[in-house]
Each structure stands twice: as structure tokens, then as C-alpha cells.
N, C-alpha and C positions, 0 to 999 in steps of 0.2 A: 504494500500500500504506500504509494508516493505521498509524501507530506511536504508542507511549505513552512517557511519561517514565520513565526508569530512572536512578537516582542511587546511586552506591556510594562510600563513603569508602574509598579505596584504601590510603592510608598516612597516618600522622600521627606527630609527634614522640613518642617513648615517654615515659611518665610526664609529660605536659605540665605539669600543675599543680605537680609537684615541681620541675621545671626552672625554671619561672617564679618560684617561691618562692626558690630558690637564687640566681637571677640578681638578684632585687630585694634580697635580704638582703646580697648581696656589696657593694652600694653603701654600706652602713652598718656594715660589719664589718671587724675586723682579721684575721679568720680567712680561710683559703684556701677555694677552692671545694669541694675534697674534704671538708674538715672540716664545712663547712656542709651538704653533701649527706648526710653520715653521721649528722648530728644531727637530721635531719628525720624526723618520723613523721606519720601520717595526721592526727592532731589538730592538730599545729602547722601543717601545710600548709593544712588547712581554715580555720583561724583567720586565717592570713596572707592567703590568697587572698580571703577575704571582706572583710578590711580593705582590701586593695589595690583591689579592684573597687568597694568602697564609696566610695573616694576618687577614683575615675575616673583612677587612675594607670595608664595603659595601655601605656606604652613597654616594660615588661618582658615583656608577653605577645607582643610581636613575635618573641620567641625560638622560639616554637612554630608549626608550620605543619601544614596539612591539605591532602591531595591527593585530589581527587574525579574519578571517571570518570562522565561523563554521556552518555546516549544518548536518542534519542527526543525531541529538541528541535529547534526550527526555527532557521533563520538569523536570523529576527526576534529570537529570544531571545539568540543569541550576539552579535549586534550591540550589544545592551544590556549583556551580561555583560562584554565587553572594555572597557567604559568604566571599570570598576573597575581602575585601571591598576597598582596595587601588587600584582601577581600574575603568574604565569607560565601561558601557554596553549599547548596543542598541539591543533589542530583538524584533523579529517579534511578532506583537500584534494579539491575537485572538479576541480582541475587534473591530478592524478595518478591519481585513482580514477574509473574509468568507471562510471556509474550505469545499469546495465541495467534496473533497476526501482527508482526512487527512492522512499523513504518520505516521508510528509508528515504534518503535524500539523493536526488539524481543530479550530478554535476552538469552544468550548462553544456559542456562539450559533448557529453553523452546524450543529453536531452535533444540536441540539435542534429544528432546523427541517428536516423531510424534503426539502422542495423546494429549500431552500438547499444542503443537503448533496449532493443529486443534481447540482446545478449546479457545486458545488465540486469534486466527484470528476471530473466531466466536464472541468473545467479542468485538473486534475492529469494526467489521462490524455492530454489534448491536449498538455500540456507535455512529457510523456515521448515522445510520438510525434514532436513537432518536434525534440526533442533527438536522438533516434535517427536521424532523417532528416538532420539537419544534420551530425551526427558522421560519417555515412556519406559524404555529399557532400564534406565537407572532407577526410576520410581519402583519398578517391580523388584529389583534387587534390594533396594533399601527397605521397602515395605516388608519383604520376607524376613530380612535380618531383624527388624524391629519387633515383628510379631513373635519370632522365635525367641527373642530375648525377654518376652513377657510384657511388651509395651501394649497399652490400650489401643484398640483399633483406630479410633478417631485421632488420637495423638500420633499414631504411627503413620496415618495418611498425611497428616500435616507435615510432619518431619521428613517423610520420604519425598514429598513434592519439593520442599525447600532444598533439600540436599541434591535432588536430581537436577533442578534447573540451575543450581549453582555451578555445576560442571557442564551442563548442556549449552549454557550461554557462550562457551568458548568458540562455537562455530559462527557466531554472529559477525557480520562484516563491519568495517569502519563506517559504512553508510547508514548503519542502524540508527533510527531516530531516538533521541532522548529528550528529556525535559529537565530544566534546571532553574533554580531560583538563586540569585546572587546579589550581594550588596557590596558597593564600592563607595569610598568617599570621593569628593570632588577632585582632589589632587590625583588620586589613582585613576580616575576617569580621564583626566587630561592626558596622562601618560598613555593610557589605553588607546585613546583616540589618535594620539600622535603616532603610535606604532601601527594600529590596525585600520586606520583610514587611508594609509599609504597604498598607492597603486600596486606595489610589489607584494602586498599582503595576500594570503590565500583568499580566494573569492568568497568563501562562505562566511568567514569571520569578518571580512571587510563589509559585507552586506549587513551583518549584525551590528557592527560599530556605527555604520551610517544611520541605521534606524534608531539606535540608542541615542546618538547625538541629536537627532531631530527632536526626540522626546524630552531630553534634559534641557534643551534650549528653550523649550516652551515654559519651563518653571524657573529656570535660572539663566536668563539670556545674557546677562553681563559676565557671569563667571565663565560661560562657555562660548562667548562671542568669538574668540579666536581659536577655538578648539578644532582639531582636525590634524591632518598631516603637517609636518613642519613646513613644507613648501607652499601651503595655502596662504601663509602670511609672511614667509621668509624664505631663506635658501633651502634647497633640498639637503637632507641629512644623509642621503644614501651614497654620496660621492660618485665613484665610477659606476655604481650599480643603479644609478638613477633611471627612471622610466623614460625620461626625456619629454614628459608631457606636462610640465609645470603650469603652462598657461591654461590647459584644459582643466587641471585640478583646481586652480584658483577660481575659474568660472563656475565650476561645480559647487564649491563650498560657499562662494559668494551668492549663488542662486538660492542655496538653502537658507542663508541668512536673510535674504530679501523676502522669501516666502513666509518667514516667521516674524517679520516686523509688522 
């Protein structure tokens, strides 16, 4: 079953830019936090955040965080995602969730080639068939052992299935769909966008990063105003490995900014 990317910003720190402003101002003020917060208005917050981000003074933005729910992504993507280590992750488990019909992600190059897609789907269906057969074989073995050891039948069924799918899952491909909830603070997100919005990034996590960026800009536009690959607002950081499309990249991320204004 082919699946598509779904991204939702589930929760975020309320009034993120106001909180960042208050936290940063506290460092240089005799006033308490309550007084600082009470004296902030939209104009002063805008002015201060623009100044702060212009100086690349990013530690105050760590106070705000964003939680995403993501579905329709492959294990290939999540293996890359968890390399961003200053974050919290909760991923659907293949150890505890029996996949009677697993979803899969089709790469664009395969999607656009009918013969390649036919071969790809054939491989996905074969993986499901092998998983089902292995899970059944292993279930029978484990159930028999548990019953012979004196285990209650209901408990034996539950334990046998869990143990069976724990090993049967090894036949699943990288394309296998997964679901994940994760939380990142704003500074981590800036780093994430800098790396994963780059044209040289693997296509799937690039698409995820672009969608995440659109959503956080709606709730914290000043913090993420210049977010994206380094070349969107400055020189390319890839050196000799550059994609050579800096003008196209800038147009793309400028168009995102305009749509959100």
C-alpha cells in the first residue's frame, strides 16, 4: 500500500517570539520576568527578534520548542532524522505493532518509470508475504514452547505473537512506512533546516524539512525568517560539492516567505 507524506505541527510553545524576547532581555535587565513580559508589545518584540537573529545570537531561542507528528515516511528517512540528536523521538514500533499490510514509500525515480514501479511493488508484496509466513511459522513454534512450559493459553498467544513479529520484521525493506512524533527546539530546527533544505539532501527528508519550515513560519515568522539552506540568504556551504543552483534556491525560499506574509 503506497503512502504519502503527512506532516502536522502538533504543539508549540505559546507566544514563542514573546518568550524569546523576554528571556534574552532578562540577561541585561534589573527588572523581573513578569515586568519584562508586561512591557512587551508586538512592535518591540518584532524589533528585538530581528536584532537578535541578525546577530546570530541563538541561545535564547532554545527556550521554545515545536512538536511534529509525521506519517507516510520511510525508515530511510527516520534513520537520517534521528541523527539530529538534540531532540526527542517516539516512533511506531515494528516490535509491538503487527503489520498486516505495511505501507511503503515509492521514490520519484521509480514512480516515474512504469517498469521500475511494477518491479518495486512486486518486491513490496513479496516482503509482506514473507513477513506473514515467517510470523506464522515463528508464532507456532513459540506458542508450542509456551504451552509446554505451562503458560496460560491466552498469555501464550500474546507472547508468541510478540516474539514472532519481533524477528519476522527483519524482512521489511527500507521503504516500509513508519510514523513518528518528535520535538525540537528552535535552535535545533534552524540547524535542521540549514542541512536538510539543501538541494544535495536526500529527496524524502528534504520534502519533510520544507513542509516543517512552512508550518513553523506561520507561528514564529521572525525566528524562522531566514531559515533554510545556507545559500538562501548567503554563500553556499557545500564548497566544490555545490549544486550550482543558488539562484533557483533563493527564488524558492523567497517565494515561501512571500506566501506566508
